[in-house]
ZAMARGU-4260 file (C-alpha; in steps of 0.2 Angstrom, whole numbers, plus 5000, padded with zeros to 4 digits):
<rodrens>
0) 5650/5522/5661 | 5641/5516/5646 | 5640/5525/5629 | 5657/5532/5632 | 5665/5542/5618
5) 5677/5533/5605 | 5696/5538/5610 | 5690/5543/5629 | 5705/5540/5643 | 5702/5528/5655
10) 5716/5525/5666 | 5734/5528/5667 | 5745/5513/5671 | 5762/5517/5674 | 5776/5505/5679
15) 5793/5509/5687 | 5810/5502/5685 | 5825/5505/5695 | 5838/5502/5684 | 5847/5517/5674
20) 5847/5523/5658 | 5840/5512/5644 | 5838/5498/5656 | 5823/5507/5663 | 5815/5514/5648
25) 5797/5503/5647 | 5787/5502/5634 | 5770/5496/5635 | 5757/5485/5625 | 5742/5474/5628
30) 5743/5455/5628 | 5734/5450/5614 | 5716/5440/5617 | 5701/5437/5608 | 5683/5439/5614
35) 5669/5433/5602 | 5683/5434/5588 | 5687/5451/5593 | 5705/5456/5599 | 5707/5466/5612
40) 5718/5479/5602 | 5702/5481/5593 | 5692/5487/5609 | 5707/5496/5619 | 5722/5507/5614
45) 5737/5509/5627 | 5752/5522/5624 | 5768/5512/5622 | 5776/5529/5631 | 5766/5533/5646
50) 5754/5517/5649 | 5737/5529/5646 | 5724/5516/5642 | 5711/5523/5629 | 5695/5516/5623
55) 5692/5512/5606 | 5673/5513/5605 | 5657/5515/5612 | 5653/5501/5624 | 5635/5495/5628
60) 5632/5488/5645 | 5617/5476/5639 | 5630/5468/5626 | 5647/5469/5634 | 5646/5470/5653
65) 5665/5468/5659 | 5681/5463/5650 | 5697/5455/5659 | 5715/5456/5650 | 5733/5459/5653
70) 5745/5474/5650 | 5763/5470/5649 | 5776/5482/5653 | 5794/5477/5645 | 5812/5488/5647
75) 5824/5492/5634 | 5838/5482/5642 | 5848/5467/5634 | 5841/5455/5637 | 5824/5465/5642
80) 5813/5461/5655 | 5795/5463/5657 | 5781/5461/5670 | 5761/5462/5666 | 5746/5468/5675
85) 5727/5461/5674 | 5713/5474/5670 | 5696/5472/5674 | 5687/5484/5665 | 5668/5485/5671
90) 5654/5495/5660 | 5644/5504/5672 | 5626/5505/5665 | 5615/5521/5661 | 5597/5521/5659
95) 5597/5522/5641 | 5584/5508/5636 | 5565/5513/5637 | 5553/5500/5645 | 5545/5488/5633
100) 5529/5483/5636 | 5525/5464/5632 | 5508/5461/5639 | 5496/5464/5635 | 5503/5463/5617
105) 5499/5474/5602 | 5507/5479/5587 | 5517/5496/5586 | 5505/5510/5592 | 5489/5500/5590
110) 5477/5498/5604 | 5473/5484/5614 | 5455/5478/5615 | 5450/5467/5626 | 5432/5463/5633
115) 5425/5460/5649 | 5406/5456/5655 | 5397/5469/5663 | 5391/5457/5677 | 5412/5457/5684
120) 5411/5457/5704 | 5422/5469/5713 | 5439/5466/5713 | 5441/5455/5697 | 5456/5454/5689
125) 5452/5465/5670 | 5471/5466/5664 | 5488/5464/5668 | 5502/5475/5660 | 5520/5468/5661
130) 5534/5478/5654 | 5552/5475/5654 | 5569/5484/5654 | 5585/5481/5646 | 5592/5490/5659
135) 5601/5483/5675 | 5599/5485/5695 | 5589/5500/5698 | 5586/5507/5681 | 5575/5491/5676
140) 5563/5493/5690 | 5547/5497/5684 | 5532/5505/5692 | 5515/5506/5682 | 5502/5521/5685
145) 5485/5526/5674 | 5490/5540/5662 | 5472/5543/5658 | 5457/5533/5663 | 5438/5536/5658
150) 5431/5532/5676 | 5442/5533/5689 | 5432/5525/5700 | 5430/5510/5691 | 5448/5502/5689
155) 5461/5501/5701 | 5480/5498/5695 | 5494/5490/5706 | 5511/5502/5704 | 5521/5486/5706
160) 5513/5471/5698 | 5504/5481/5685 | 5487/5472/5688 | 5470/5480/5683 | 5455/5476/5695
165) 5438/5482/5696 | 5436/5494/5712 | 5415/5491/5711 | 5402/5483/5699 | 5398/5490/5683
170) 5381/5501/5684 | 5368/5507/5670 | 5375/5524/5670 | 5393/5518/5665 | 5398/5518/5647
175) 5401/5501/5637 | 5416/5508/5632 | 5430/5512/5643 | 5448/5519/5638 | 5464/5515/5650
180) 5480/5521/5646 | 5493/5515/5656 | 5510/5522/5658 | 5527/5510/5662 | 5539/5521/5670
185) 5558/5515/5677 | 5568/5519/5690 | 5583/5529/5680 | 5587/5547/5681 | 5580/5553/5670
190) 5566/5540/5670 | 5560/5534/5655 | 5542/5526/5651 | 5531/5517/5639 | 5514/5518/5638
195) 5498/5507/5632 | 5481/5508/5627 | 5467/5498/5632 | 5451/5498/5625 | 5438/5489/5636
200) 5421/5484/5630 | 5408/5477/5641 | 5398/5463/5635 | 5383/5454/5640 | 5388/5436/5635
205) 5391/5428/5651 | 5374/5424/5656 | 5372/5414/5639 | 5389/5405/5641 | 5383/5400/5659
210) 5367/5394/5653 | 5374/5384/5639 | 5386/5374/5652 | 5376/5372/5667 | 5359/5367/5673
215) 5352/5384/5680 | 5341/5384/5695 | 5326/5395/5694 | 5337/5408/5706 | 5349/5409/5691
220) 5337/5407/5676 | 5339/5421/5664 | 5324/5415/5653 | 5311/5425/5666 | 5292/5425/5665
225) 5293/5441/5654 | 5304/5434/5640 | 5290/5420/5639 | 5276/5432/5637 | 5286/5441/5624
230) 5289/5424/5615 | 5270/5419/5616 | 5265/5436/5609 | 5278/5436/5594 | 5273/5418/5589
235) 5252/5423/5590 | 5255/5437/5578 | 5265/5429/5566 | 5253/5415/5566 | 5239/5429/5562
240) 5249/5437/5548 | 5252/5420/5541 | 5232/5416/5540 | 5228/5434/5535 | 5239/5432/5520
245) 5233/5415/5515 | 5215/5422/5516 | 5220/5436/5504 | 5229/5426/5491 | 5213/5414/5490
250) 5201/5429/5488 | 5213/5435/5474 | 5214/5421/5465 | 5195/5416/5462 | 5189/5418/5444
255) 5178/5433/5439 | 5161/5432/5430 | 5160/5430/5413 | 5156/5444/5401 | 5145/5446/5386
260) 5158/5454/5376 | 5171/5445/5370 | 5189/5449/5373 | 5201/5454/5362 | 5217/5444/5360
265) 5231/5443/5372 | 5243/5456/5367 | 5231/5466/5355 | 5232/5487/5352 | 5217/5495/5348
270) 5218/5510/5336 | 5207/5527/5334 | 5214/5530/5317 | 5199/5534/5304 | 5209/5528/5290
275) 5223/5516/5287 | 5231/5508/5271 | 5225/5491/5263 | 5238/5482/5272 | 5253/5487/5283
280) 5263/5473/5283 | 5261/5456/5272 | 5260/5444/5288 | 5266/5429/5276 | 5281/5436/5269
285) 5293/5428/5279 | 5308/5434/5268 | 5303/5453/5271 | 5300/5449/5290 | 5317/5443/5293
290) 5325/5456/5283 | 5317/5469/5292 | 5322/5461/5307 | 5341/5461/5303 | 5341/5478/5295
295) 5332/5484/5313 | 5345/5476/5323 | 5359/5485/5314 | 5352/5502/5319 | 5343/5506/5299
300) 5326/5507/5296 | 5318/5499/5279 | 5305/5508/5271 | 5293/5500/5257 | 5283/5511/5246
305) 5271/5505/5234 | 5275/5510/5218 | 5262/5515/5202 | 5250/5499/5195 | 5260/5487/5188
310) 5277/5493/5192 | 5290/5483/5203 | 5291/5489/5223 | 5307/5496/5227 | 5314/5494/5242
315) 5330/5506/5247 | 5342/5507/5262 | 5352/5523/5265 | 5370/5520/5266 | 5383/5526/5281
320) 5395/5533/5267 | 5400/5536/5249 | 5418/5532/5245 | 5427/5539/5227 | 5442/5532/5219
325) 5456/5545/5215 | 5468/5541/5202 | 5486/5549/5198 | 5499/5548/5184 | 5517/5548/5184
330) 5531/5557/5173 | 5542/5546/5162 | 5559/5543/5170 | 5576/5549/5161 | 5587/5537/5152
335) 5605/5532/5161 | 5620/5524/5153 | 5620/5505/5153 | 5632/5497/5167 | 5634/5479/5169
340) 5641/5480/5185 | 5624/5486/5192 | 5611/5479/5180 | 5615/5464/5168 | 5597/5462/5161
345) 5584/5474/5157 | 5564/5467/5154 | 5554/5481/5146 | 5536/5480/5140 | 5531/5491/5124
350) 5513/5496/5122 | 5505/5502/5106 | 5489/5514/5107 | 5480/5518/5091 | 5470/5536/5090
355) 5452/5527/5086 | 5438/5529/5097 | 5438/5517/5106 | 5458/5517/5108 | 5465/5500/5106
360) 5482/5494/5112 | 5495/5480/5109 | 5509/5477/5120 | 5526/5467/5117 | 5540/5459/5128
365) 5559/5466/5126 | 5574/5460/5135 | 5590/5468/5135 | 5606/5459/5140 | 5620/5470/5143
370) 5639/5463/5139 | 5656/5466/5150 | 5671/5477/5146 | 5686/5476/5154 | 5683/5494/5162
375) 5687/5489/5181 | 5703/5486/5188 | 5707/5473/5202 | 5707/5482/5220 | 5714/5476/5236
380) 5705/5476/5253 | 5718/5489/5259 | 5732/5498/5253 | 5746/5495/5265 | 5748/5478/5275
385) 5755/5477/5292 | 5759/5459/5298 | 5769/5453/5313 | 5778/5436/5312 | 5789/5428/5325
390) 5808/5422/5322 | 5813/5407/5317 | 5795/5403/5309 | 5796/5387/5299 | 5797/5387/5279
395) 5779/5387/5271 | 5771/5398/5285 | 5757/5408/5280 | 5761/5426/5282 | 5747/5434/5272
400) 5734/5432/5260 | 5729/5449/5253 | 5711/5450/5244 | 5710/5458/5227 | 5693/5459/5220
405) 5688/5463/5201 | 5671/5469/5196 | 5672/5462/5178 | 5666/5447/5171 | 5675/5430/5163
410) 5693/5433/5159 | 5692/5451/5163 | 5690/5445/5182 | 5704/5434/5181 | 5720/5440/5193
415) 5738/5437/5195 | 5748/5440/5209 | 5769/5446/5208 | 5781/5456/5216 | 5784/5474/5209
420) 5800/5480/5202 | 5802/5489/5220 | 5804/5475/5231 | 5820/5469/5236 | 5829/5453/5231
425) 5833/5449/5249 | 5812/5452/5252 | 5810/5440/5237 | 5821/5428/5244 | 5812/5428/5259
430) 5795/5428/5255 | 5786/5419/5241 | 5769/5426/5232 | 5757/5414/5224 | 5752/5421/5207
435) 5735/5412/5207 | 5730/5413/5225 | 5740/5429/5231 | 5746/5419/5246 | 5763/5426/5254
440) 5771/5413/5262 | 5789/5411/5272 | 5803/5405/5260 | 5820/5408/5271 | 5825/5408/5288
445) 5819/5423/5298 | 5831/5429/5310 | 5827/5445/5321 | 5845/5448/5325 | 5849/5450/5307
450) 5834/5459/5301 | 5819/5464/5308 | 5808/5472/5294 | 5804/5468/5276 | 5794/5479/5265
455) 5786/5473/5247 | 5775/5478/5235 | 5763/5466/5227 | 5754/5469/5210 | 5737/5461/5204
460) 5733/5460/5186 | 5719/5454/5176 | 5718/5446/5159 | 5707/5458/5151 | 5712/5469/5135
465) 5719/5479/5139 | 5724/5473/5155 | 5722/5483/5172 | 5731/5481/5188 | 5730/5485/5207
470) 5743/5485/5219 | 5747/5487/5238 | 5761/5487/5251 | 5765/5475/5264 | 5776/5478/5277
475) 5782/5462/5287 | 5789/5465/5305 | 5798/5450/5312 | 5797/5448/5332 | 5809/5442/5343
480) 5808/5426/5350 | 5815/5421/5369 | 5828/5408/5365 | 5840/5411/5379 | 5838/5406/5399
485) 5843/5419/5412 | 5857/5415/5424 | 5860/5417/5444 | 5876/5418/5454 | 5876/5419/5474
490) 5891/5431/5478 | 5889/5430/5497 | 5879/5419/5509 | 5881/5417/5530 | 5872/5404/5539
495) 5868/5399/5553 | 5862/5416/5561 | 5854/5420/5578 | 5835/5421/5578 | 5835/5438/5586
500) 5845/5445/5570 | 5840/5464/5567 | 5828/5469/5553 | 5838/5474/5538 | 5853/5464/5539
505) 5860/5457/5524 | 5859/5439/5523 | 5867/5436/5504 | 5872/5444/5488 | 5866/5438/5470
510) 5869/5443/5453 | 5857/5440/5436 | 5861/5440/5418 | 5851/5435/5400 | 5858/5436/5383
515) 5842/5441/5374 | 5838/5460/5370 | 5823/5469/5374 | 5810/5463/5386 | 5817/5445/5382
520) 5833/5453/5391 | 5825/5459/5405 | 5826/5448/5421 | 5816/5448/5436 | 5822/5440/5453
525) 5810/5434/5466 | 5808/5422/5482 | 5793/5414/5491 | 5781/5428/5498 | 5779/5420/5514
530) 5796/5422/5519 | 5802/5435/5532 | 5815/5441/5519 | 5816/5453/5504 | 5827/5456/5491
535) 5834/5474/5488 | 5844/5481/5472 | 5860/5485/5475 | 5866/5491/5458 | 5862/5485/5441
540) 5858/5466/5440 | 5865/5464/5458 | 5854/5461/5473 | 5854/5459/5492 | 5843/5447/5503
545) 5840/5456/5519 | 5829/5450/5533 | 5813/5460/5532 | 5802/5453/5548 | 5809/5448/5565
550) 5814/5428/5564 | 5807/5415/5577 | 5817/5398/5578 | 5801/5392/5588 | 5790/5394/5571
555) 5804/5390/5558 | 5820/5384/5562 | 5827/5384/5545 | 5823/5392/5529 | 5825/5386/5510
560) 5828/5401/5501 | 5824/5399/5482 | 5829/5412/5471 | 5819/5412/5453 | 5826/5422/5439
565) 5812/5425/5424 | 5814/5434/5409 | 5800/5444/5400 | 5800/5436/5385 | 5785/5427/5377
570) 5784/5413/5382 | 5796/5419/5397 | 5812/5407/5402 | 5818/5404/5420 | 5830/5397/5431
575) 5833/5395/5451 | 5844/5393/5463 | 5841/5387/5483 | 5851/5389/5498 | 5846/5384/5516
580) 5847/5397/5531 | 5848/5389/5549 | 5842/5400/5565 | 5849/5398/5583 | 5840/5398/5597
585) 5837/5412/5610 | 5827/5414/5627 | 5814/5425/5619 | 5797/5417/5622 | 5786/5417/5637
590) 5778/5401/5641 | 5761/5401/5633 | 5743/5393/5639 | 5733/5385/5626 | 5718/5396/5632
595) 5720/5415/5635 | 5705/5412/5647 | 5699/5396/5655 | 5682/5394/5661 | 5681/5379/5673
600) 5662/5373/5679 | 5664/5364/5696 | 5647/5356/5702 | 5642/5362/5721 | 5644/5350/5733
605) 5662/5344/5727 | 5672/5333/5737 | 5688/5342/5746 | 5703/5339/5735 | 5693/5336/5719
610) 5705/5339/5704 | 5697/5352/5692 | 5707/5355/5677 | 5725/5353/5671 | 5733/5371/5666
615) 5748/5366/5655 | 5758/5379/5647 | 5769/5378/5633 | 5786/5385/5629 | 5793/5383/5612
620) 5812/5388/5617 | 5825/5373/5619 | 5833/5366/5634 | 5831/5376/5651 | 5821/5390/5641
625) 5808/5377/5640 | 5807/5370/5659 | 5791/5379/5668 | 5785/5382/5686 | 5766/5385/5689
630) 5759/5394/5706 | 5743/5403/5707 | 5744/5424/5711 | 5737/5428/5727 | 5722/5437/5728
635) 5710/5438/5743 | 5690/5438/5741 | 5679/5441/5756 | 5696/5439/5767 | 5699/5424/5760
640) 5716/5419/5749 | 5715/5410/5735 | 5727/5397/5740 | 5715/5393/5755 | 5704/5387/5741
645) 5713/5379/5727 | 5728/5373/5725 | 5741/5372/5708 | 5755/5358/5705 | 5770/5368/5702
650) 5776/5352/5690 | 5762/5348/5681 | 5749/5362/5683 | 5735/5350/5689 | 5721/5363/5699
655) 5714/5355/5713 | 5699/5361/5723 | 5702/5363/5744 | 5684/5365/5751 | 5666/5360/5745
660) 5657/5374/5737 | 5639/5379/5737 | 5631/5388/5722 | 5619/5397/5732 | 5632/5405/5743
665) 5648/5405/5731 | 5643/5406/5712 | 5662/5409/5704 | 5680/5415/5706 | 5692/5423/5696
670) 5710/5422/5699 | 5726/5422/5688 | 5739/5406/5688 | 5758/5411/5681 | 5770/5401/5670
675) 5788/5405/5673 | 5802/5396/5663 | 5820/5392/5670 | 5829/5404/5657 | 5841/5419/5659
680) 5833/5429/5662 | 5818/5419/5667 | 5800/5423/5656 | 5784/5422/5662 | 5765/5422/5658
685) 5749/5420/5668 | 5732/5415/5663 | 5714/5421/5669 | 5704/5406/5676 | 5686/5407/5680
690) 5679/5395/5691 | 5659/5393/5690 | 5650/5384/5704 | 5637/5374/5693 | 5619/5373/5702
695) 5612/5357/5708 | 5594/5354/5713 | 5595/5355/5728 | 5583/5366/5735 | 5563/5364/5736
700) 5553/5377/5729 | 5547/5389/5743 | 5527/5396/5739 | 5525/5413/5743 | 5508/5417/5738
705) 5495/5414/5742 | 5505/5416/5760 | 5501/5405/5774 | 5509/5397/5791 | 5519/5382/5788
710) 5508/5368/5785 | 5492/5378/5786 | 5478/5379/5773 | 5475/5395/5764 | 5456/5402/5766
715) 5449/5412/5751 | 5431/5420/5747 | 5422/5421/5731 | 5406/5427/5725 | 5393/5412/5717
720) 5393/5425/5704 | 5407/5426/5696 | 5409/5423/5677 | 5418/5411/5668 | 5437/5414/5666
725) 5436/5425/5680 | 5454/5425/5692 | 5452/5416/5709 | 5470/5415/5714 | 5487/5414/5711
730) 5500/5404/5717 | 5518/5409/5715 | 5533/5399/5721 | 5551/5404/5721 | 5566/5392/5720
735) 5585/5395/5725 | 5592/5385/5713 | 5595/5394/5696 | 5591/5391/5676 | 5583/5376/5672
740) 5581/5369/5691 | 5572/5385/5696 | 5559/5384/5683 | 5543/5382/5692 | 5526/5373/5684
745) 5509/5372/5692 | 5498/5357/5693 | 5482/5352/5703 | 5486/5338/5716 | 5466/5337/5722
750) 5453/5347/5716 | 5433/5345/5722 | 5427/5347/5704 | 5440/5348/5690 | 5427/5355/5678
755) 5425/5371/5689 | 5442/5378/5690 | 5458/5378/5677 | 5476/5380/5682 | 5490/5389/5670
760) 5505/5379/5673 | 5516/5393/5669 | 5510/5407/5679 | 5500/5399/5694 | 5485/5407/5690
765) 5468/5398/5696 | 5452/5403/5686 | 5435/5396/5684 | 5429/5387/5670 | 5411/5390/5670
770) 5399/5398/5683 | 5393/5390/5698 | 5376/5380/5699 | 5366/5375/5712 | 5373/5359/5712
775) 5390/5365/5715 | 5395/5363/5734 | 5399/5380/5743 | 5415/5374/5749 | 5430/5370/5737
780) 5446/5361/5741 | 5462/5363/5730 | 5479/5356/5732 | 5491/5364/5720 | 5508/5356/5718
785) 5523/5367/5714 | 5537/5357/5704 | 5554/5362/5698 | 5562/5357/5683 | 5576/5348/5692
790) 5584/5329/5690 | 5577/5323/5701 | 5562/5337/5702 | 5557/5344/5720 | 5540/5351/5725
795) 5531/5360/5735 | 5511/5360/5739 | 5497/5372/5744 | 5480/5369/5751 | 5468/5382/5745
800) 5449/5382/5753 | 5438/5392/5745 | 5421/5398/5750 | 5407/5403/5739 | 5397/5418/5745
805) 5379/5427/5739 | 5386/5444/5745 | 5389/5450/5727 | 5371/5457/5723 | 5370/5466/5739
810) 5387/5475/5739 | 5382/5480/5720 | 5366/5487/5727 | 5375/5496/5741 | 5388/5504/5730
815) 5377/5510/5716 | 5359/5516/5713 | 5354/5503/5700 | 5336/5496/5701 | 5334/5477/5701
820) 5326/5477/5684 | 5343/5483/5675 | 5348/5466/5674 | 5331/5457/5670 | 5328/5469/5654
825) 5342/5463/5645 | 5347/5463/5626 | 5335/5446/5624 | 5320/5457/5631 | 5324/5470/5618
830) 5325/5460/5603 | 5308/5451/5607 | 5300/5467/5609 | 5307/5474/5593 | 5301/5457/5583
835) 5284/5457/5591 | 5281/5477/5586 | 5287/5474/5568 | 5275/5458/5566 | 5261/5467/5573
840) 5263/5481/5561 | 5264/5470/5546 | 5248/5460/5551 | 5239/5478/5553 | 5245/5482/5536
845) 5240/5468/5528 | 5223/5467/5535 | 5219/5487/5531 | 5225/5482/5512 | 5214/5468/5513
850) 5198/5478/5516 | 5201/5491/5504 | 5204/5478/5489 | 5186/5470/5495 | 5177/5487/5497
855) 5182/5492/5477 | 5166/5490/5465 | 5170/5486/5447 | 5166/5497/5435 | 5153/5491/5423
860) 5158/5491/5403 | 5149/5483/5388 | 5164/5482/5378 | 5176/5469/5385 | 5192/5475/5393
865) 5208/5475/5384 | 5219/5461/5386 | 5237/5462/5395 | 5249/5472/5386 | 5237/5481/5377
870) 5238/5499/5368 | 5225/5511/5364 | 5230/5524/5351 | 5220/5538/5347 | 5228/5543/5329
875) 5216/5549/5316 | 5227/5545/5301 | 5239/5533/5296 | 5252/5535/5282 | 5250/5524/5266
880) 5268/5514/5269 | 5270/5497/5277 | 5280/5506/5292 | 5279/5524/5295 | 5298/5529/5299
885) 5293/5543/5307 | 5283/5535/5319 | 5294/5531/5336 | 5280/5523/5344 | 5276/5511/5332
890) 5294/5507/5328 | 5300/5504/5345 | 5285/5495/5349 | 5288/5483/5333 | 5307/5481/5337
895) 5302/5476/5356 | 5289/5463/5349 | 5303/5455/5336 | 5315/5454/5350 | 5302/5442/5359
900) 5301/5432/5342 | 5285/5440/5336 | 5277/5449/5322 | 5264/5465/5325 | 5250/5466/5311
905) 5240/5479/5310 | 5224/5477/5302 | 5209/5489/5297 | 5192/5487/5305 | 5175/5494/5298
910) 5174/5512/5294 | 5170/5521/5310 | 5177/5508/5322 | 5191/5507/5330 | 5209/5498/5322
915) 5217/5483/5332 | 5234/5479/5331 | 5239/5462/5338 | 5255/5452/5339 | 5256/5435/5330
920) 5265/5421/5340 | 5282/5412/5333 | 5270/5398/5326 | 5261/5408/5313 | 5266/5405/5296
925) 5273/5418/5285 | 5270/5418/5265 | 5287/5419/5255 | 5287/5429/5239 | 5298/5426/5226
930) 5310/5437/5216 | 5315/5454/5222 | 5297/5460/5223 | 5289/5463/5239 | 5276/5452/5247
935) 5259/5454/5243 | 5248/5464/5254 | 5233/5456/5262 | 5217/5466/5266 | 5213/5468/5283
940) 5195/5470/5279 | 5194/5454/5272 | 5200/5445/5289 | 5188/5458/5298 | 5173/5451/5286
945) 5178/5432/5291
</rodrens>
């Protein structure tokens, strides 16, 4: 059963051996065979003592349905004898796969939205739910049911093929949105299921599509008299509305009667003030105007005030903030001692200040240069140097260059290097010190075996007065050089040996040596890693060569074993010695087939005695151990022995067919062929042969739907009001062949009107491409051919005779209480009524507004009415300033006018009259004043007199 627990016991495979003692002790193991790069030992395990077979993993029937392998039982005699058995593991299916809905397709968890015409007839196909199940046999059989449905009387669901069809026509009471929840359930125990939600929207688009595609007769014309009257009414009212609007525009554009009083200038402002300054703003002063404009844009207000007669005008602007500068003093620094190494030159500035009022000062520059004294002794980078050098280094080789530094200048900084009195004479003879650079070089021969360590003391002295010196210690460590090769000696060796020699048997004894010391005297010995031997240390510098793995002469008849010895010096030195080991043959190899599993494809309808394949095994043994004999292991299938179906040549393994096979009756055969050698005792092995009968395209497709007697014509009826895209019929054909040969495609062989019907070449569905018109004949003849994919292709045909009937409306009226006017008053009628009502309402409003405007009487006035954008002010007083900073109204008005590029000028009128403030256009020139004095104010009274 699939989904088994890992390690589950499958079966106990026990063999019997009638021998005694060790000859009857059996060991079981699986003969290795790989399937999809997976070894059988990774899938199954057998106990070598009792033959219990275990599963090592959890199996899945949908991935692995069966396994075929061999188990061998071998006794412990000398030589050992064995036999094997074929094990066929069948994975039994469980209902562990939930059905998957593939049609209608939708994203995970989403709702399928589909549209259907409201005029759909009874029995029309709405949708088809298709689900698949990964299980097999009974567990994969799917049935369909409604889980939820908005109206159970409106739709039906076929529980076997998942087709959703209408049980009646739609009525005006049916909602436009229908929600269907379909559950697809398999036949397992327990049953698993999947659901799909279909959201159906009923639309009124079928009629429009039909009218666009066909010339519709009067009885099918949806553009009825009601629609015509509505269109005429809508056009008439729209025309009246247009005429009314034009008349209104003409009346409003007539010029009014001229008035005696002259109107004031455009954009004038009338003021009721009783007093005003002589001039509020000089219109000819371009400088002040531009300055005022710039200041107002910065968010400030400039106020100009007149000064007493004869004095200058003052223009003031309040700044945003005032900053003050803060000063600070510092105390004099404390004098320090001079140090040339820190600062060699000092630059001073001397300032003299007298006590007068005001005080007078004078300065002088002073440069102080500090001279050097020998107050710094030479110093080395390190107090102690440790240097390693190889023995036998050439004379003159640099050992160390100690670095001494003196911070003084001139002769005080010149340094000489020498050995101190504490340095031995041998060291001074071995190493030399350069008195100028301090470099220490090799002077004599270095020998690690003679002397390994040298200590010396180096002094650095300057040339100052008095002289100062510094010293450091240097330790030179001589390292050993690997100058002696290791040696190897073979003490014992035996050859040839049998290939079945036991593991850990000693083949040879060797010894190693090296004259060097330390790591240079340590010797490592090795042999090539890809050999079934290993070295085992028996005592100091003595090693044994033993067998580490079973030997096989058929793989390697002899071995060239190279012993390599290497010391651990730097660089390492090595030596090697090679010996040859020969192996003697024993009958320890069973015959081997090139493949562990043969799959042979045989074309059906083959000739009896045809050669199928040559199954040749190979035995790597020599002489009589490699002579093979082939035979078929008997097995009966349906009371028929394999030897009655197939034959194999015992000398060369050629396999023949003894009869003609038919794929539709016998699709495959599974049996074993054994190859046995002529050794003593004889060894054998077998191989599994899988014969697959390959299909030929020898079966003609058979049409099963729509069913009809042989050679007869299928007659079906369809309403003439069927919408575009409706399912008319579905042709289903089956083919007894398999794979590509059984793939069916459908085509029209004959059709009365090719523009009326379409045929899906894959599923055989016949659908309407448009609605029926009065020109279409009532009888339609369709000849459909179902063709397979074989070579050559075979086919079958079916003739469908379609009769169009006028029963759809009657059946609809009998089933539902729906008035006939429902289909007449469509959405088009509704839009026309809404449009007509809207235009009529606009016409009525326009007429009423025109009447009201015409009936108003104009008011008589002696004074001319003010022009557009005029402002009347009732103020009684005005400030003397040219622009009052507290007058928010005039300031904002001035700002708005200046942004438009105009200048507002306020001028006084005669006493008792209203003041007029008018705006000047851009072209008005302004008089520019010189200097910083304000512009001259012009009197408004003079302008009024003029």
